[in-house]
N, C-alpha and C positions, 0 to 999 in steps of 0.2 A: 851867763852860762844861762839862764830862763831864753835866752836870744836866740840862743844857736839849738834850745831844744826845740822849739818851736819851728825852727827852719829844717831840722829835722823828720819831724813830723809831717809837716806840708808834703815831704820829698817822698815818703812813706806814701800818703796819700796819692799821689799823683800817678806811681808806678803802681798803686793797688787799679786806679781806672785804664789805665796803657791795658793793663793782664785782663781787666772785665771788660773793655769794649766789642770787641769779634762777639759775645756771645748776647749782648745787649741788643747788638745790628740785628741781630739772626731772626727771619721771618717766622712765624709762628705759623704753625699747620691749620687750618679750618676744617676740613674733612671730618666726617662722625666719624665713630671708629664702631664695625661693624660687629654687634653682638651674633656668637653661632652657637645654636640651640645644642644644649648638652648630650641629645640623645641623634646627633647629625652630625658626620665625618664632616672637617673643615674642607676638604679636598671635591665633597660631592655638594656642596651646599650652592645654591642658588638664590639670591637675596629677592623676594618679591618684588613685578616689577610695578610701580605704583604710577596715579594718574593714568589710566589708560581712558581712549577716547571708547566711549559704549554706544554700539549699534545695538539697535533695537529690531528684531522683524516678526512677525506674524503669519503664519505658514496655514494654510489649509489645504486640508486633503479630502478626497473622497477614496473612500478607502471600507474595507468591511472591520472590527473590532482586533482580528487576528493578526492582519498585515497591521495596523497602525501601532496595537502594542511594537512589532517589532521596527517600525520608525521610532518609534520612541525610544529604544534602544540606541540604534543608529544615531541621534542627534544627541544623544548624552556622552557618546563617546565625539563626536564634533567640537561641541562644549568642551568638553578638556582640555582639545588642542587650541583653541578660541576662545577663549574668555572675555576677551574684548566684544563677543554678539551675545547677545539674548534674547533669546529665542521661546514664542508662545506657540504650542503647535496644537491647533484644532481640528476633531474628525468631523467629515458631515456624511449622510446617510446619502451614499453614491447615487440613489434614484433622486434625492434632492438638490444633487449638485448644480447641475445647468443654471436651474432657476435662481439658484442661489447667487451662486458665481455672476450670473448677467444681474441680477437688483443691487447687488455690492459693486458691482463696476460702474452701473448708471449713478448711483448715489456719489460714486467714489469715496468710497469707503471699503475697496477690496483688502483683503492680507496684499503682505509684501510678496508674497509665493504663493501660486496655488498650482493642484495637480490635477489635472484638466484630460479631458479626452483629446485626442489627438483630431477627430474633426470638428472640434470648437473651436479649435486658435486661430484660424483666418478671419473667424467672423469676427474675434473677441480685437485680432489685429489691426483690423478692419474699422472697427469703431474705434480707437483710441485709446481701449483699454490697458493697450501691451508696452513694454517694453522691446527693443531687440535684447534677444537671448546668446547671441555670439559669445561676448565675454566669458561666459557661463562652461562655453568648449575647453577644456584643459586639456594642454599637449595633442596629443593625437586624436582626442573624443571625436571632434568634429570629421576625420577623415575615416573612422569607423562606424558611419551609420548608413544605415539600410535604404534605401531610395523609396521604400513602401512608407517607412516611416519620416525619413523629414520631407516630402512632398507636401502633406496634410499642412507643414508648420510653416513652409514658406511663403514670404506674400512682398511682391517690390522685390525680389533677390534678395530678402533678411529672413535670419532666422528668427522666429519670436517663439520657440520653446524649444527642450531639450529630453529628449525621449529616456524614458525609465524604464520600460520594460513592454513586454507585446503578450497579448495570451491569446491567438486565434481561437477559433469553434474547430470541434474536431467531430465525429462521429465515432460511440462507442459501441458495441455490439455483442448483444448475449450470443456467445460462438454457440454455445450449445442449441439454442434454438433456432438458430439459422442454419445449424447442420439439418435438423430435423425437419425445417422448413424446405431449405434448398439444396439439400447435401452437401457431401464434404470435399467439393471441390469447386464453392465460391471463392469466385479471383474479386478481390476490390479494385475500382469501387463499382460498385454494380451499375446497371443501365435500368431506364426506366423501366425498361419491360420487366425486371427481375424487381423493380418496386413495385410493381403493379402486381405482381404475383404473391408478394409479401404481403400485399393490400389485399388479396383477395384471402389468404390462409388467413387472417386476422380476422376478418369477417367470419368465415367460415368455422374459425377453434371455437368449441365445447367450452374452453377457459375463457376469463377475459384477459387477453392480449392485445395490446397496442401494436399496430407494426411502429410507430416511430415516437418519442416521447419528445415533444420540444418549447420551449417558451415563444407565448402566443402574444406578447407584449415589446421584445426585442427583433427588429432588421435585421439585424447582422444573425440572426439565429436562423431566420428564414434565408440569407443569401447564402450561409452555409451549406444550408441544406440543399439548394438551388445548385450551389457549385457540383454539390457531392453527385447528386443526381444527374447532369448536363452533365457534365465534364466542361463548364464554361464559365472563364471568370465574369461574375457578375456588376464587376463594377460600372460597366459601361452601359446601364440601363437608362441614363439621363443625357445620353450623345444626341446630339441633332438630329433629327431624322429617321429617328431609331423607334419602334412602337416593339419592346420588349415582352410584348403579352400577347402579339396576336402572331400563328405561324409559326412559333418558336420553340425550343426546348424547354423553356421557361414555361411556357401558357401550360404546355401538357404535364407539366410536374405542379401547375397550380390547378390543373383539372384533377389529377391523381386526389391531391390533398383534399378538394371540395366534395370528390364523389366517394371518400372513404375517412371523410371528416370523424366520425361516427366511432372508428377505431384508431384517431389520435388522440393520443395524450397530450394536451398543452398545458405544461406546469408553470409554475411560477417560480422555480426553484434550481441548483443545481442538486440538492439533497431528494428534493422528489424522485428527479431521473435516476440517482443512484438506489432509492428504495426500489424502484420498477423497475430496473433492470436485474438487482440481486435478487428480486421478488418473481423473477419471470412473468410480471405483466406488462415489461415492454421488451420488444425485441433490439431496438435501438434507442438510442438517443444522440441529440444535440447538445453538446457541453463543453466549455471549456477547456484549453489543453492542460491547464494547472490540477485543475481537479480532476479530470478526466485520469492525468496520469497517476497519482496518489490512490485515485480508484482503484486503477488496474494493478498498480503493483501492491496492494495491502495483501499481507497474508492472508492465504484462502484454505480452510478446511478442505476435504475430499469432495463433499455434496453439495459445495457452492459453483454456482457459475462461473464460464472460462468466460473472463470479458476482454476484449478487443478495439486496440486504436485503428479506425481508418484514418489517415489524414495523406489520401493520394491526391485529396484536391490542392495540396500544396504546394505540388507538381505545378497549376498555373501559372500566368506569367502572373496574378495577383489574388490572392484574397484576404478580407476583409483581416491586417491585426491586431484590431482592438487593442491600441498602443493608450498611454497613457503618456505623460510629458509634464512636466515645469515650466511654469510659466512666473515670470515678473511684473508685478503690477505698476502700470505706469504713475500711482502716484504716491510710490514708495520713499521716502528717501532715504535709504541703506540700500542704495541698487548694487555696490562694491560687495558689501557682505550678504546679498544675497545671490551674486553671482559666487563667491565664494563656497558657500552652501549646498546651492545643486550642484556644483562642479563635484564636491567630495561626494553626495548621494546619488552619482551616477559615474561614478568612475570603474573601472573593469573589474577590481576586486567588489566594488559593491553591486556589480551586475551577479558576480556570482554568488553574490551572500542572498541576493533575493531570489534569483531561483533557487536555492536549496531551503529556503525557509518560503515562501512564497507557491515554488515551483513555474513561475512566471518566467520567460523566454528572454534573454538577454538582447540586449540592441549595438552588439560589439561586433564587427566581423567575426575579429579574429580570434575570437573565444570559440568560433562554429569551426574555425581552421585547426587548433588546439585540442578541440575536446570529443573523442571520436562521438559519443552519443550523440553531443549536441550536432556533429557533421552529419552523423544519418537523418536527424532531423530535416536539417536546412542546411544546403551546398555550402555558406559563407559567401567567397567570393567569388566562386564562379557561377555560370548557369546562370538561363534571361529567367530563371523561375523567381516564385515568391520567397525572398522579398527584395528579390533586386532588382523591380520594376515599380515606377511610381502608377498611381492611380490614374485611369483616365480623367477624373476630373476632380478637382480638390480645390474650390473656389470657395469663396463667403458664405456663400448658399450653403454647403454643405448639412451644417446643421440641421437647418430648417426643411431642406429634402429631404434627410434622414427622418425627420420626425414624423414629417406627413407619410414617407413608407410605415412607417409605424403606427397610425394611426390608420390605415387601411388592414395592413396586417392584422392588427387586435380585431379589428372589426368581423375580417374574413375570420378569425381563428374559430370568434364566438359564435356565428355562421349569421350575423345581421349585413351581410355584404357578400355578394354571387360574386363569380368571377365577372359576369358579364356587367355588372355596377363595379365594377373595381376598374377596367378598362376606359369604363365611359368616363369614371373621374379622372384614370391618369388623364385620358389624351384633352380633356379640359383645361388641365392643368400644364403638359409639358409638350 
């Protein structure tokens, strides 16, 4: 009897083993269980990405404080989309930018990205300080660029910078004062004879009224006035076998400045020019377009003067665009991240934002074709005028040549250099 009970128990144990064995052999899941926070809908929750490969970027920009604040806001938006790129933004005084960039590049301590004047790029590229920037042109960006902007960035067939904006000089008139001095039927641009008549009126005026306000240290301000007064492009002054200051309209324009220098305001800022125009202490002023447009569009009460912009010189084949661009340092360790940041900061929508916030002009052709206000300023894809033509010269010596012209112009404006001395020094160097 006991033996039969033992056999029955053993049989039951075997049956239980057979029944439970499939569950014992089933694989066990090792995947972690996602915990969804209570305040987030499960259908919209995205688990955070871990183990990102972080790229570090330092970016130095030569900007005024107001413009820098806007760039900071743009950069914050970029970092939200690109949490894998950590960015340190630094602002440089525009007056110190060239020397700072040059020194840091020579010491191999330059920032990964720099915002520089277009005219500096080929010098930096030919010195080995930059990486090619072709990869930073996303989509249609390269085909959208104006020749006046890309030519100073191209060396050995490679582009070394990505245009961000341009801000050419214009002439701003106190229209009321101009009508008093020359009548109401004045057509822009004025001839040199009309400029001379205005200079004489200024000298004879009982009030202290300058016939021109101009930056006495900026060579491109001088070039802008020469272009307006002569209706000739000024980028050919360095071409071979050319003496631009003898027997030319440029010589006549400088003679007028020399003869009437006591009645010219040599300013240091556009704020000075704006005050002079509003206070009727200056008839006309050379100003960047962004500053001029803001000044002219300000709401005005009846007694205030009517200010108008004359940018007829933009119909010339070339005027100096005063463009800036982003470049990538050759000692960067984050080239791909640098290209991504530059591409985002120069796309078409960012161009419009820069124009709205800073007043500077876009660098995309299509934006001028699609906007009536912009197309009235610049023809976009059509025509042979500015900015559809390259400068006559844009080699590695461009920055040095402009600096030499700055030296002559500053001394001339101060009265320590005569026109004859100017011509002699020029002929000994070119």
